[in-house]
C-alpha angles and dihedrals in degrees: 000000000000121000116267099169117086127212096262091047090050093051091051090050091050089052093050090045090056092047091048091047091050090051090051095050113022103043118067094245127162113268095254090053091049092049093049091047091051090047095051090045091053093050093048092047091048095051090045091051097046097034089224123113119183092201091054089051092052090049093044092239119150121179098169120112097235091097094056115124106249096183092091095056118112100248116170116242115252115260116244 
């Protein structure tokens, strides 16, 4: 599978994973809430680590930079 999660998207996912993990562990939540928070944190961390999100693929969303138009970059002409 090709990457469809960009760097900024991955950083946001890491931050949300930390928040969900904190909710699951620090706060005195009922066990089902703690389990769901940990599961969401695990999924977010996994997608941030691999840069692949199956939900983004289904929705045809791609935040990676590989689709950026490189024709406008200042590239020096080759010497002949």
